[in-house]
N, CA and C atoms as an extended XYZ file, in Angstrom:
408
Properties=species:S:1:pos:R:3:atomname:S:1:resname:S:1:resid:I:1 pbc="F F F"
N        11.297       16.033       -1.003 N   MET     1
C        11.578       15.401        0.268 CA  MET     1
C        10.686       14.167        0.423 C   MET     1
N        11.246       13.121        0.938 N   ILE     2
C        10.493       11.890        1.180 CA  ILE     2
C        10.051       11.860        2.635 C   ILE     2
N         8.793       11.579        2.826 N   ARG     3
C         8.226       11.424        4.174 CA  ARG     3
C         7.898        9.954        4.369 C   ARG     3
N         7.840        9.527        5.617 N   TYR     4
C         7.524        8.140        5.935 CA  TYR     4
C         6.339        8.086        6.892 C   TYR     4
N         5.501        7.079        6.695 N   VAL     5
C         4.466        6.771        7.677 CA  VAL     5
C         4.746        5.362        8.179 C   VAL     5
N         4.521        5.170        9.451 N   ASN     6
C         4.745        3.871       10.072 CA  ASN     6
C         3.464        3.057       10.048 C   ASN     6
N         3.641        1.766        9.831 N   VAL     7
C         2.515        0.837        9.798 CA  VAL     7
C         2.888       -0.355       10.673 C   VAL     7
N         1.966       -0.759       11.526 N   LYS     8
C         2.187       -1.936       12.367 CA  LYS     8
C         1.102       -2.958       12.056 C   LYS     8
N         1.539       -4.096       11.535 N   SER     9
C         0.571       -5.157       11.234 CA  SER     9
C         0.410       -6.055       12.461 C   SER     9
N        -0.738       -6.694       12.541 N   ARG    10
C        -1.043       -7.570       13.675 CA  ARG    10
C        -1.133       -9.042       13.268 C   ARG    10
N        -1.236       -9.277       11.952 N   MET    11
C        -1.401      -10.637       11.455 CA  MET    11
C        -0.407      -10.905       10.333 C   MET    11
N        -0.258      -12.163        9.965 N   ARG    12
C         0.665      -12.520        8.888 CA  ARG    12
C         0.219      -11.908        7.562 C   ARG    12
N        -1.055      -12.023        7.246 N   ASN    13
C        -1.624      -11.434        6.031 CA  ASN    13
C        -2.683      -10.430        6.451 C   ASN    13
N        -2.499       -9.184        6.018 N   GLU    14
C        -3.427       -8.148        6.463 CA  GLU    14
C        -3.388       -6.973        5.489 C   GLU    14
N        -4.542       -6.405        5.201 N   PHE    15
C        -4.627       -5.174        4.427 CA  PHE    15
C        -4.957       -4.050        5.413 C   PHE    15
N        -4.125       -3.028        5.448 N   ILE    16
C        -4.288       -1.925        6.387 CA  ILE    16
C        -4.548       -0.645        5.598 C   ILE    16
N        -5.672       -0.021        5.867 N   ASP    17
C        -6.050        1.210        5.181 CA  ASP    17
C        -5.136        2.347        5.667 C   ASP    17
N        -4.346        2.903        4.757 N   ILE    18
C        -3.437        3.998        5.110 CA  ILE    18
C        -3.834        5.301        4.419 C   ILE    18
N        -5.031        5.353        3.885 N   THR    19
C        -5.494        6.530        3.147 CA  THR    19
C        -5.384        7.800        3.990 C   THR    19
N        -5.884        7.747        5.221 N   GLU    20
C        -5.856        8.935        6.077 CA  GLU    20
C        -4.436        9.358        6.414 C   GLU    20
N        -3.548        8.395        6.653 N   LYS    21
C        -2.154        8.726        6.966 CA  LYS    21
C        -1.487        9.434        5.797 C   LYS    21
N        -1.750        8.960        4.580 N   VAL    22
C        -1.170        9.589        3.391 CA  VAL    22
C        -1.777       10.974        3.197 C   VAL    22
N        -3.076       11.104        3.382 N   GLN    23
C        -3.736       12.404        3.255 CA  GLN    23
C        -3.184       13.400        4.266 C   GLN    23
N        -2.872       12.937        5.479 N   GLU    24
C        -2.293       13.818        6.498 CA  GLU    24
C        -0.966       14.404        6.026 C   GLU    24
N        -0.152       13.592        5.363 N   VAL    25
C         1.132       14.079        4.838 CA  VAL    25
C         0.878       15.182        3.808 C   VAL    25
N        -0.071       14.971        2.926 N   ILE    26
C        -0.400       15.964        1.900 CA  ILE    26
C        -0.856       17.268        2.556 C   ILE    26
N        -1.720       17.157        3.546 N   THR    27
C        -2.236       18.328        4.254 CA  THR    27
C        -1.115       19.062        4.989 C   THR    27
N        -0.267       18.308        5.701 N   GLU    28
C         0.845       18.912        6.442 CA  GLU    28
C         1.808       19.648        5.514 C   GLU    28
N         2.016       19.116        4.321 N   GLU    29
C         2.935       19.732        3.356 CA  GLU    29
C         2.280       20.881        2.585 C   GLU    29
N         0.968       21.041        2.729 N   GLY    30
C         0.264       22.118        2.041 CA  GLY    30
C         0.177       21.927        0.535 C   GLY    30
N         0.263       20.685        0.093 N   MET    31
C         0.220       20.387       -1.339 CA  MET    31
C        -1.217       20.544       -1.848 C   MET    31
N        -1.384       21.329       -2.906 N   LYS    32
C        -2.716       21.553       -3.477 CA  LYS    32
C        -2.947       20.778       -4.766 C   LYS    32
N        -1.888       20.632       -5.571 N   SER    33
C        -2.031       19.961       -6.863 CA  SER    33
C        -0.715       19.302       -7.218 C   SER    33
N        -0.788       18.046       -7.652 N   GLY    34
C         0.433       17.338       -8.025 CA  GLY    34
C         0.206       15.846       -8.048 C   GLY    34
N         1.267       15.125       -7.685 N   VAL    35
C         1.220       13.669       -7.665 CA  VAL    35
C         1.800       13.176       -6.350 C   VAL    35
N         1.162       12.184       -5.781 N   CYS    36
C         1.629       11.538       -4.558 CA  CYS    36
C         2.131       10.145       -4.943 C   CYS    36
N         3.421        9.925       -4.725 N   TYR    37
C         4.008        8.606       -4.962 CA  TYR    37
C         4.095        7.877       -3.630 C   TYR    37
N         3.621        6.647       -3.600 N   ILE    38
C         3.637        5.822       -2.391 CA  ILE    38
C         4.460        4.584       -2.706 C   ILE    38
N         5.471        4.320       -1.878 N   TYR    39
C         6.392        3.221       -2.133 CA  TYR    39
C         6.612        2.419       -0.852 C   TYR    39
N         6.551        1.102       -0.971 N   VAL    40
C         6.773        0.194        0.156 CA  VAL    40
C         8.160       -0.431       -0.010 C   VAL    40
N         9.132       -0.045        0.840 N   PRO    41
C        10.499       -0.560        0.702 CA  PRO    41
C        10.707       -1.894        1.422 C   PRO    41
N         9.846       -2.836        1.161 N   HIS    42
C         9.916       -4.158        1.796 CA  HIS    42
C         9.647       -5.224        0.737 C   HIS    42
N        10.309       -6.369        0.845 N   THR    43
C        10.153       -7.426       -0.161 CA  THR    43
C         9.005       -8.385        0.137 C   THR    43
N         8.370       -8.235        1.283 N   THR    44
C         7.263       -9.126        1.626 CA  THR    44
C         5.993       -8.342        1.966 C   THR    44
N         5.864       -7.167        1.366 N   ALA    45
C         4.681       -6.335        1.562 CA  ALA    45
C         4.391       -5.624        0.248 C   ALA    45
N         3.249       -4.974        0.170 N   GLY    46
C         2.887       -4.267       -1.046 CA  GLY    46
C         1.935       -3.131       -0.760 C   GLY    46
N         1.444       -2.517       -1.844 N   ILE    47
C         0.476       -1.422       -1.740 CA  ILE    47
C        -0.516       -1.566       -2.880 C   ILE    47
N        -1.779       -1.350       -2.578 N   THR    48
C        -2.800       -1.414       -3.623 CA  THR    48
C        -3.870       -0.364       -3.366 C   THR    48
N        -4.614       -0.070       -4.406 N   ILE    49
C        -5.795        0.794       -4.313 CA  ILE    49
C        -6.989       -0.090       -4.626 C   ILE    49
N        -7.952       -0.102       -3.700 N   ASN    50
C        -9.139       -0.920       -3.943 CA  ASN    50
C       -10.281       -0.454       -3.062 C   ASN    50
N       -11.342       -1.235       -3.039 N   GLU    51
C       -12.585       -0.947       -2.304 CA  GLU    51
C       -12.302       -0.555       -0.857 C   GLU    51
N       -12.832        0.599       -0.452 N   GLY    52
C       -12.626        1.069        0.905 CA  GLY    52
C       -13.855        0.991        1.785 C   GLY    52
N       -15.015        0.734        1.211 N   ALA    53
C       -16.260        0.757        1.991 CA  ALA    53
C       -16.658       -0.614        2.531 C   ALA    53
N       -16.311       -1.663        1.827 N   ASP    54
C       -16.731       -3.013        2.206 CA  ASP    54
C       -15.491       -3.865        2.476 C   ASP    54
N       -15.224       -4.164        3.743 N   THR    55
C       -14.017       -4.912        4.118 CA  THR    55
C       -14.015       -6.347        3.595 C   THR    55
N       -15.142       -6.844        3.155 N   SER    56
C       -15.155       -8.200        2.602 CA  SER    56
C       -14.338       -8.274        1.313 C   SER    56
N       -14.173       -7.142        0.631 N   VAL    57
C       -13.373       -7.130       -0.592 CA  VAL    57
C       -11.913       -7.456       -0.265 C   VAL    57
N       -11.371       -6.843        0.789 N   GLN    58
C        -9.990       -7.140        1.179 CA  GLN    58
C        -9.831       -8.608        1.565 C   GLN    58
N       -10.808       -9.141        2.281 N   ARG    59
C       -10.758      -10.564        2.650 CA  ARG    59
C       -10.791      -11.438        1.399 C   ARG    59
N       -11.624      -11.083        0.428 N   ASP    60
C       -11.702      -11.846       -0.820 CA  ASP    60
C       -10.373      -11.810       -1.575 C   ASP    60
N        -9.745      -10.645       -1.628 N   ILE    61
C        -8.446      -10.537       -2.306 CA  ILE    61
C        -7.406      -11.394       -1.587 C   ILE    61
N        -7.370      -11.313       -0.263 N   GLN    62
C        -6.425      -12.121        0.511 CA  GLN    62
C        -6.674      -13.612        0.309 C   GLN    62
N        -7.925      -14.018        0.294 N   THR    63
C        -8.273      -15.421        0.073 CA  THR    63
C        -7.818      -15.879       -1.304 C   THR    63
N        -8.057      -15.048       -2.318 N   ALA    64
C        -7.650      -15.407       -3.679 CA  ALA    64
C        -6.128      -15.503       -3.791 C   ALA    64
N        -5.412      -14.564       -3.171 N   LEU    65
C        -3.948      -14.620       -3.205 CA  LEU    65
C        -3.420      -15.865       -2.494 C   LEU    65
N        -4.061      -16.239       -1.386 N   THR    66
C        -3.633      -17.434       -0.649 CA  THR    66
C        -3.887      -18.700       -1.458 C   THR    66
N        -4.991      -18.747       -2.186 N   LYS    67
C        -5.252      -19.901       -3.056 CA  LYS    67
C        -4.243      -19.950       -4.200 C   LYS    67
N        -3.948      -18.790       -4.756 N   LEU    68
C        -3.005      -18.700       -5.866 CA  LEU    68
C        -1.573      -18.998       -5.420 C   LEU    68
N        -1.208      -18.483       -4.232 N   VAL    69
C         0.154      -18.623       -3.695 CA  VAL    69
C         0.042      -19.110       -2.249 C   VAL    69
N        -0.056      -20.418       -2.040 N   PRO    70
C        -0.229      -20.944       -0.682 CA  PRO    70
C         1.017      -20.747        0.178 C   PRO    70
N         0.808      -20.720        1.481 N   PHE    71
C         1.905      -20.551        2.444 CA  PHE    71
C         2.949      -21.651        2.280 C   PHE    71
N         2.493      -22.885        2.204 N   GLU    72
C         3.415      -24.012        2.057 CA  GLU    72
C         3.292      -24.607        0.666 C   GLU    72
N         4.403      -24.669       -0.018 N   ALA    73
C         4.482      -25.283       -1.340 CA  ALA    73
C         5.935      -25.694       -1.544 C   ALA    73
N         6.253      -26.154       -2.706 N   ASP    74
C         7.612      -26.615       -2.985 CA  ASP    74
C         8.492      -25.435       -3.404 C   ASP    74
N         8.704      -24.508       -2.454 N   TYR    75
C         9.503      -23.321       -2.733 CA  TYR    75
C        10.982      -23.605       -2.489 C   TYR    75
N        11.837      -22.967       -3.256 N   SER    76
C        13.286      -23.066       -3.054 CA  SER    76
C        13.743      -22.192       -1.892 C   SER    76
N        13.120      -21.047       -1.728 N   HIS    77
C        13.461      -20.117       -0.646 CA  HIS    77
C        13.042      -20.742        0.682 C   HIS    77
N        13.974      -20.984        1.556 N   ARG    78
C        13.700      -21.773        2.774 CA  ARG    78
C        13.487      -20.957        4.038 C   ARG    78
N        13.332      -19.638        3.923 N   GLU    79
C        13.096      -18.819        5.109 CA  GLU    79
C        11.683      -18.993        5.659 C   GLU    79
N        10.822      -19.612        4.882 N   GLY    80
C         9.448      -19.795        5.329 CA  GLY    80
C         8.513      -18.678        4.911 C   GLY    80
N         8.993      -17.779        4.059 N   ASN    81
C         8.136      -16.677        3.635 CA  ASN    81
C         8.153      -16.460        2.112 C   ASN    81
N         8.432      -17.526        1.384 N   ALA    82
C         8.472      -17.414       -0.083 CA  ALA    82
C         7.141      -16.919       -0.633 C   ALA    82
N         6.052      -17.367       -0.047 N   ASP    83
C         4.741      -16.917       -0.513 CA  ASP    83
C         4.593      -15.408       -0.379 C   ASP    83
N         5.140      -14.843        0.674 N   ALA    84
C         5.053      -13.395        0.891 CA  ALA    84
C         5.817      -12.631       -0.183 C   ALA    84
N         6.966      -13.135       -0.588 N   HIS    85
C         7.736      -12.505       -1.654 CA  HIS    85
C         6.957      -12.523       -2.973 C   HIS    85
N         6.323      -13.639       -3.258 N   ILE    86
C         5.564      -13.775       -4.501 CA  ILE    86
C         4.339      -12.859       -4.479 C   ILE    86
N         3.618      -12.823       -3.356 N   LYS    87
C         2.441      -11.953       -3.245 CA  LYS    87
C         2.834      -10.486       -3.395 C   LYS    87
N         3.965      -10.099       -2.814 N   SER    88
C         4.449       -8.726       -2.950 CA  SER    88
C         4.693       -8.384       -4.414 C   SER    88
N         5.284       -9.323       -5.142 N   THR    89
C         5.546       -9.112       -6.567 CA  THR    89
C         4.243       -8.981       -7.348 C   THR    89
N         3.260       -9.811       -7.029 N   LEU    90
C         1.977       -9.760       -7.742 CA  LEU    90
C         1.214       -8.465       -7.472 C   LEU    90
N         1.198       -8.030       -6.216 N   VAL    91
C         0.463       -6.823       -5.846 CA  VAL    91
C         1.225       -5.568       -6.266 C   VAL    91
N         2.530       -5.585       -6.084 N   GLY    92
C         3.348       -4.418       -6.409 CA  GLY    92
C         3.682       -3.607       -5.173 C   GLY    92
N         4.738       -2.804       -5.290 N   VAL    93
C         5.229       -2.056       -4.130 CA  VAL    93
C         5.091       -0.545       -4.284 C   VAL    93
N         4.412       -0.089       -5.327 N   SER    94
C         4.240        1.355       -5.475 CA  SER    94
C         2.923        1.693       -6.156 C   SER    94
N         2.464        2.892       -5.843 N   GLN    95
C         1.267        3.461       -6.470 CA  GLN    95
C         1.508        4.951       -6.631 C   GLN    95
N         0.836        5.548       -7.568 N   SER    96
C         0.852        7.003       -7.695 CA  SER    96
C        -0.585        7.482       -7.822 C   SER    96
N        -0.862        8.583       -7.131 N   VAL    97
C        -2.217        9.126       -7.095 CA  VAL    97
C        -2.133       10.629       -7.305 C   VAL    97
N        -2.990       11.162       -8.153 N   PHE    98
C        -3.041       12.610       -8.344 CA  PHE    98
C        -3.548       13.288       -7.078 C   PHE    98
N        -3.092       14.505       -6.888 N   ILE    99
C        -3.584       15.359       -5.804 CA  ILE    99
C        -4.326       16.506       -6.473 C   ILE    99
N        -5.561       16.742       -6.048 N   ASP   100
C        -6.371       17.814       -6.613 CA  ASP   100
C        -7.039       18.565       -5.466 C   ASP   100
N        -6.873       19.888       -5.457 N   GLU   101
C        -7.446       20.733       -4.404 CA  GLU   101
C        -7.072       20.235       -3.013 C   GLU   101
N        -5.833       19.739       -2.866 N   GLY   102
C        -5.318       19.317       -1.570 CA  GLY   102
C        -5.725       17.927       -1.129 C   GLY   102
N        -6.383       17.178       -1.998 N   ASN   103
C        -6.861       15.837       -1.636 CA  ASN   103
C        -6.397       14.779       -2.619 C   ASN   103
N        -6.206       13.576       -2.113 N   LEU   104
C        -5.941       12.438       -2.986 CA  LEU   104
C        -7.119       12.288       -3.941 C   LEU   104
N        -6.831       12.124       -5.204 N   LEU   105
C        -7.891       11.988       -6.208 CA  LEU   105
C        -8.230       10.503       -6.355 C   LEU   105
N        -8.951       10.006       -5.362 N   LEU   106
C        -9.406        8.611       -5.356 CA  LEU   106
C       -10.882        8.574       -5.705 C   LEU   106
N       -11.315        7.451       -6.267 N   GLY   107
C       -12.733        7.270       -6.559 CA  GLY   107
C       -13.536        7.180       -5.274 C   GLY   107
N       -14.835        7.297       -5.404 N   THR   108
C       -15.741        7.298       -4.252 CA  THR   108
C       -15.489        6.134       -3.301 C   THR   108
N       -15.236        4.958       -3.826 N   TRP   109
C       -15.102        3.770       -2.986 CA  TRP   109
C       -13.654        3.339       -2.786 C   TRP   109
N       -12.703        4.083       -3.335 N   GLN   110
C       -11.305        3.656       -3.281 CA  GLN   110
C       -10.597        4.071       -1.995 C   GLN   110
N        -9.633        3.220       -1.596 N   ALA   111
C        -8.757        3.493       -0.460 CA  ALA   111
C        -7.380        2.919       -0.778 C   ALA   111
N        -6.375        3.434       -0.093 N   LEU   112
C        -5.001        2.931       -0.217 CA  LEU   112
C        -4.760        1.884        0.863 C   LEU   112
N        -4.287        0.717        0.457 N   TYR   113
C        -4.046       -0.355        1.414 CA  TYR   113
C        -2.587       -0.796        1.420 C   TYR   113
N        -1.996       -0.779        2.608 N   PHE   114
C        -0.709       -1.433        2.819 CA  PHE   114
C        -1.024       -2.916        2.939 C   PHE   114
N        -0.342       -3.741        2.168 N   CYS   115
C        -0.616       -5.176        2.135 CA  CYS   115
C         0.513       -5.929        2.839 C   CYS   115
N         0.225       -6.443        3.992 N   GLU   116
C         1.206       -7.215        4.767 CA  GLU   116
C         1.068       -8.682        4.389 C   GLU   116
N         2.202       -9.301        4.058 N   PHE   117
C         2.193      -10.719        3.701 CA  PHE   117
C         3.123      -11.552        4.578 C   PHE   117
N         3.805      -10.912        5.541 N   ASP   118
C         4.772      -11.623        6.388 CA  ASP   118
C         4.821      -11.009        7.784 C   ASP   118
N         3.659      -10.750        8.337 N   GLY   119
C         3.585      -10.091        9.642 CA  GLY   119
C         3.437      -11.086       10.769 C   GLY   119
N         3.230      -10.557       11.945 N   PRO   120
C         3.148       -9.131       12.250 CA  PRO   120
C         4.527       -8.471       12.277 C   PRO   120
N         4.545       -7.215       11.845 N   ARG   121
C         5.801       -6.454       11.762 CA  ARG   121
C         5.538       -4.953       11.885 C   ARG   121
N         6.619       -4.228       12.162 N   HIS   122
C         6.624       -2.770       12.050 CA  HIS   122
C         7.189       -2.459       10.672 C   HIS   122
N         6.504       -1.637        9.916 N   ARG   123
C         6.918       -1.312        8.548 CA  ARG   123
C         6.900        0.200        8.340 C   ARG   123
N         7.486        0.611        7.221 N   ARG   124
C         7.452        2.013        6.813 CA  ARG   124
C         6.951        2.096        5.378 C   ARG   124
N         6.276        3.181        5.093 N   VAL   125
C         5.828        3.471        3.740 CA  VAL   125
C         6.401        4.838        3.372 C   VAL   125
N         7.079        4.905        2.236 N   ALA   126
C         7.678        6.153        1.776 CA  ALA   126
C         6.680        6.910        0.901 C   ALA   126
N         6.624        8.220        1.109 N   ILE   127
C         5.713        9.076        0.349 CA  ILE   127
C         6.507       10.247       -0.204 C   ILE   127
N         6.377       10.474       -1.501 N   GLN   128
C         6.984       11.657       -2.098 CA  GLN   128
C         5.913       12.417       -2.857 C   GLN   128
N         5.864       13.713       -2.616 N   LEU   129
C         4.899       14.576       -3.271 CA  LEU   129
C         5.618       15.411       -4.328 C   LEU   129
N         5.034       15.457       -5.507 N   ILE   130
C         5.579       16.250       -6.603 CA  ILE   130
C         4.537       17.296       -6.966 C   ILE   130
N         4.924       18.557       -6.793 N   LYS   131
C         4.010       19.660       -7.052 CA  LYS   131
C         3.775       19.811       -8.552 C   LYS   131
N         2.520       20.093       -8.901 N   ALA   132
C         2.182       20.328      -10.304 CA  ALA   132
C         2.819       21.635      -10.756 C   ALA   132
N         3.336       21.613      -11.969 N   VAL   133
C         3.925       22.814      -12.546 CA  VAL   133
C         2.842       23.547      -13.328 C   VAL   133
N         2.646       24.794      -12.993 N   THR   134
C         1.643       25.583      -13.713 CA  THR   134
C         2.300       26.314      -14.876 C   THR   134
N         1.665       26.292      -16.024 N   PRO   135
C         2.256       26.969      -17.185 CA  PRO   135
C         2.340       28.476      -16.953 C   PRO   135
N         3.400       29.084      -17.473 N   SER   136
C         3.561       30.538      -17.283 CA  SER   136
C         2.986       31.328      -18.428 C   SER   136
């Protein structure tokens, strides 16, 4: 079964920590061991795993992406959000994380970030949990 968590961005470019929301889904489903698939069904957003303790890291990533893919350039796509499409492609729209003893198996400093590149908007993130198969 696929579950969804809602995300509301406040800015055009924003990294939103969704680690707790994803963990809540795992806890509610009673999943102890398996894999958590996280998918962003949007063409101008993404998902990444990165530093969760120091918010300057997210700002640095956003700054680097903006330098690499500026808002205004000679884009063919004329909706005004071509940069968001490119950033989404670079960051990616899915992640998978192991579940161990009922918890996301993230490193000490890692967190899951919804990456908004065309906000502010209301978005959804799809989560599917796959239970580990134990050998018989």
